[in-house]
C-alpha positions in Angstrom: 0.0 0.1 0.0 1.4 3.4 -1.0 0.9 6.2 1.6 1.7 9.8 0.0 1.8 13.3 1.6 1.4 16.5 0.0 2.3 19.7 1.6 2.5 23.0 -0.1 5.4 24.2 2.4 7.5 22.5 4.9 5.7 23.7 8.0 2.6 22.2 7.1 4.1 18.7 7.3 4.4 19.0 10.9 0.7 18.7 11.1 1.1 15.2 9.7 4.3 14.2 11.2 2.8 12.0 14.2 0.9 10.0 11.4 4.1 9.7 9.3 5.7 8.3 12.5 3.3 5.6 12.7 2.8 4.5 9.2 5.6 6.1 7.1 5.1 7.0 3.3 6.7 9.2 0.6 6.6 13.1 0.5 5.4 14.5 -2.9 7.1 17.7 -4.0 6.4 19.7 -7.0 9.7 21.5 -7.1 13.3 20.1 -6.5 14.3 23.2 -4.6 12.0 22.0 -1.6 14.1 19.0 -1.0 16.6 21.1 0.8 14.2 21.8 3.5 13.5 18.0 3.8 17.3 17.4 4.0 17.7 20.2 6.5 14.8 20.2 8.6 13.5 16.4 8.4 16.6 14.5 9.5 16.2 11.3 11.7 12.5 11.3 11.4 12.4 8.3 9.0 9.7 5.7 9.7 11.6 2.6 11.1 9.9 0.3 8.9 11.2 1.6 5.7 14.7 1.5 3.8 17.2 4.0 5.1 17.7 7.1 3.2 20.4 9.7 3.2 20.2 11.6 6.4 17.5 9.4 7.3 14.6 11.7 6.1 11.2 10.9 4.5 11.4 9.4 0.9 10.6 11.8 -1.6 9.1 11.9 -5.0 8.9 14.9 -7.5 5.4 14.8 -9.3 3.5 17.7 -10.6 0.2 17.9 -9.0 -1.5 17.4 -12.4 0.2 14.0 -12.6 -0.5 11.6 -9.7 -2.8 9.3 -11.5 0.0 6.6 -11.4 -0.3 6.4 -7.6 -1.9 3.6 -5.9 -3.0 3.9 -2.2 -3.7 6.8 -0.1 -2.9 10.5 -0.6 -3.0 12.8 2.4 -3.0 16.5 1.7 -2.3 19.4 4.3 -2.9 21.9 1.7 -6.1 23.2 -0.1 -4.7 22.9 -3.3 -6.4 20.5 -5.7 -4.4 17.5 -7.6 -5.2 14.8 -10.2 -5.5 11.3 -9.2 -6.9 7.9 -10.3 -10.0 7.5 -8.0 -10.0 3.7 -8.8 -6.6 3.1 -7.3 -6.3 5.9 -4.9 -8.3 7.5 -2.0 -7.6 11.3 -1.1 -7.6 12.4 2.4 -7.5 16.0 3.8 -6.0 17.1 7.0 -5.0 20.6 6.7 -2.7 22.5 8.7 -4.5 24.0 11.8 -8.0 24.7 13.0 -8.1 28.3 13.7 -10.8 30.9 13.0 -9.3 32.1 9.5 -11.4 30.9 6.7 -10.1 28.6 3.9 -8.4 30.4 1.2 -9.3 30.7 -2.6 -9.2 27.1 -3.2 -11.7 26.3 -0.3 -14.1 24.6 -3.0 -11.5 21.8 -3.7 -12.1 20.5 -0.1 -15.5 19.1 -1.4 -13.4 16.8 -3.9 -11.6 14.9 -1.1 -12.8 11.4 -0.4 -12.3 11.8 3.3 -11.4 14.5 5.9 -9.5 13.7 9.0 -11.3 15.8 11.6 -9.8 17.3 14.7 -13.0 18.3 16.6 -16.4 19.9 16.4 -14.8 23.3 15.7 -13.1 21.8 12.4 -16.6 20.7 11.2 -18.0 24.3 12.4 -15.5 25.9 10.0 -16.6 23.7 7.1 -20.2 24.4 7.5 -19.9 27.9 8.2 -18.3 28.4 5.0 -20.8 26.8 3.2 -18.7 23.7 2.0 -21.1 20.8 0.8 -19.2 17.7 2.4 -21.4 14.8 3.5 -20.9 13.6 7.2 -19.9 10.1 6.0 -16.6 11.7 4.7 -15.6 13.0 8.2 -13.1 10.8 10.0 -13.1 12.0 13.7 -9.5 11.4 15.2 -8.6 14.4 17.3 -5.5 16.6 17.0 -2.5 14.8 15.8 -0.2 17.4 17.4 -1.4 16.9 20.9 -0.2 13.3 21.2 3.4 13.6 22.4 2.2 16.4 24.7 -0.6 14.4 26.2 1.5 11.3 26.6 4.2 13.1 28.6 7.0 12.8 25.8 7.8 16.6 25.8 10.2 17.6 28.6 10.2 21.2 29.7 13.9 21.4 30.8 15.2 20.0 27.7 13.3 22.6 25.8 14.7 25.3 27.8 18.0 24.0 27.2 17.3 24.0 23.5 16.3 27.5 23.4 19.3 28.7 25.6 17.1 30.3 28.3 19.6 31.3 31.1 17.4 32.9 33.9 14.9 30.2 34.9 13.6 32.3 37.7 11.7 34.2 35.2 8.5 33.0 33.5 8.5 32.4 29.7 6.3 34.2 27.3 5.6 32.7 23.9 4.9 35.3 21.0 3.7 33.4 18.1 1.8 35.5 15.6 0.5 34.8 12.2 1.6 36.3 8.9 0.0 38.8 6.4 -2.9 36.3 5.6 -4.9 36.9 8.9 -3.1 40.3 9.4 -0.4 39.2 11.7 1.0 41.4 14.3 4.7 40.4 14.1 5.9 43.6 12.3 3.8 46.0 14.5 4.6 44.4 17.8 7.7 42.3 18.0 10.0 45.1 18.6 7.8 46.8 21.4 7.3 43.3 23.0 10.9 42.8 22.9 11.5 46.0 24.8 8.9 45.7 27.3 8.3 42.1 28.0 12.0 41.2 28.6 12.0 43.6 31.5 10.2 41.0 33.6 9.9 37.9 31.6 11.8 35.6 29.1 10.5 36.1 25.8 10.4 33.4 22.9 9.9 34.8 19.4 8.2 32.4 17.1 7.0 34.2 13.9 5.1 32.4 11.2 6.9 30.4 8.6 6.4 33.1 5.9 8.3 35.7 8.3 11.1 33.6 9.3 13.5 35.5 7.3 13.1 38.2 9.7 14.5 36.4 12.7 18.1 37.4 12.2 17.2 41.0 11.8 15.3 40.9 15.1 18.0 38.9 16.7 20.7 41.7 15.5 18.4 44.6 16.5 18.1 43.1 20.1 22.0 42.5 20.4 22.6 46.1 19.3 20.0 47.6 21.7 21.3 45.5 24.7 18.1 43.7 25.1 18.5 40.4 27.0 16.2 37.7 28.0 14.9 37.3 24.3 15.1 34.0 22.4 14.2 32.7 19.0 12.6 29.7 17.5 12.7 28.9 14.0 9.2 27.7 12.6 10.9 26.0 9.4 12.5 23.7 11.8 9.3 21.3 12.2 11.1 18.8 14.3 13.7 20.5 16.4 11.4 23.5 17.1 8.0 21.8 16.8 5.4 23.9 18.3 4.6 21.6 21.0 8.1 21.9 22.2 7.7 25.8 22.4 4.4 25.1 24.1 6.2 23.2 26.9 8.8 25.7 27.4 6.3 28.6 27.9 4.2 29.7 30.5 1.8 31.8 28.5 1.0 32.6 25.0 0.6 35.7 22.9 -0.7 35.5 19.5 -3.4 36.8 17.4 -5.5 35.1 14.6 -3.1 32.3 14.4 -4.7 28.8 14.8 -2.0 28.1 17.2 -4.0 29.8 19.8 -6.4 26.7 19.7 -3.6 24.2 19.7 -2.2 25.9 22.9 -5.2 24.9 24.8 -3.8 21.6 25.4 -1.5 23.1 27.8 -4.4 24.9 29.8 -1.9 27.9 30.2 -2.8 31.6 29.8 -3.7 33.1 26.5 -3.5 36.6 25.2 -4.8 37.8 21.7 -3.6 40.6 20.1 -6.4 42.5 18.4 -5.5 43.4 15.0 -9.2 44.2 13.4 -8.8 41.3 10.9 -12.5 40.9 9.8 -12.0 37.7 7.6 -12.8 35.4 10.5 -15.3 32.6 11.2 -18.1 33.3 13.4 -18.0 30.6 15.9 -20.6 29.4 18.6 -19.3 30.9 22.0 -18.1 27.5 23.3 -15.9 27.2 20.2 -14.4 30.5 20.5 -10.9 31.3 22.1 -12.2 34.5 23.4 -14.0 32.4 26.0 -10.9 32.0 27.9 -8.2 34.4 26.5 -7.5 37.9 27.4 -7.3 40.6 24.8 -4.4 43.2 24.2 -5.4 46.0 22.1 -2.4 48.1 22.3 -3.9 50.8 24.9 -2.7 48.5 27.9 0.4 47.7 29.4 1.4 44.4 28.0 3.3 43.5 31.3 0.1 44.0 33.3 -1.9 41.9 30.9 0.4 39.1 31.1 0.6 39.3 35.1 -3.2 39.2 35.3 -3.3 36.3 32.9 -0.7 34.3 34.8 -2.4 35.1 37.9 -5.7 33.7 37.0 -6.4 30.7 39.1 -9.4 29.8 36.9 -7.4 29.7 33.7 -6.9 25.9 33.6 -10.5 25.2 33.9 -11.4 27.7 31.3 -9.0 26.5 28.8 -9.9 23.0 29.4 -13.5 23.6 28.8 -12.8 25.1 25.2 -10.2 22.6 24.5 -12.8 19.7 25.2 -15.4 21.6 23.0 -13.2 22.2 20.2 -11.2 18.9 19.8 -12.3 15.4 19.9 -10.8 12.7 22.6 -7.7 14.6 23.9 -6.5 11.3 25.1 -2.8 11.0 23.1 -4.3 8.3 20.6 -5.1 10.6 17.5 -2.3 9.2 15.4 -3.5 5.7 16.4 -6.9 6.4 15.3 -5.5 7.9 12.0 -3.3 4.9 11.3 -6.0 2.4 11.7 -8.2 4.3 9.3 -5.7 5.0 6.6 -4.3 1.4 6.8 -8.0 0.2 6.2 -8.5 2.6 3.4 -5.1 1.7 1.6 -6.1 -2.1 1.8 -9.6 -1.3 0.1 -8.0 0.9 -2.5 -5.4 -1.9 -3.4 -8.4 -4.4 -3.7 -10.1 -2.0 -6.1 -7.0 -1.5 -8.2 -6.7 -5.2 -8.5 -10.2 -5.9 -10.0 
């Protein structure tokens, strides 16, 4: 049985990585230049049941998205882009790369063409319905959030992540700033410098920009050094293994973000969340129980950010409120999402193989 993964960008593959570790497969790339990201950032994550490759990275096949008709098995996609495949020999499965409040982009209608959707929770379905996509319930496969498994199973060590980031003063609490990019009106360019100046007066600040803003990390790092700003640290979102979001979550005590889907993933930590108001109006309208605002605080630029963080960290009811929204938004939360996904994909692949032999 062939298992194939399609991701528009390397960071999207992180959302399916827990499943890859369970069943292996082949990464489909459309451009050879993308292979450098695989060799640089996906070292030593090769599935143990497959032949070894150079640097132990996943196997890669270069194919245009218009030419996947020769594949047999299952194609899993984290991107909304459509592709051509033989429905007699293959099944297509959409996973996506985040369950936030931003709407699907220009290719949203392609989601109706997938054979199945791996669903993380009620919020995932609410997004689909609110955008008017006509996808029958029988195509929904409820598995939970794949990203949560390692965190829920206690496989992420906080001290090890503090060492990775190089955090020196461990008497301070750690603030993670992880905004989105221009799609969603990200706040990185507006607030990264003011936050670095203010937050580091009292806390350690971990800056994790969106993948599309990663090229500015060195600029901010140099600026901080030239201005004598200490207690600021950086995490590269392109390093989907070494700097996985869950690893940064473990190192942090509170999150600051905006319209990024990361705010919903952070619920698994049950730690405080601060949303930077950016006025973006292209968001889904969710029921209150599926809305991050039910447990997050808002920073609109008029308050003192240190006070907002302090109030959030002091909120003794934070864990309960976050857990309530977590369990409303995501199924199961038991650390077995990859196991459920594996069982479904394997059964699907076997069915596709039998169909192809008829």
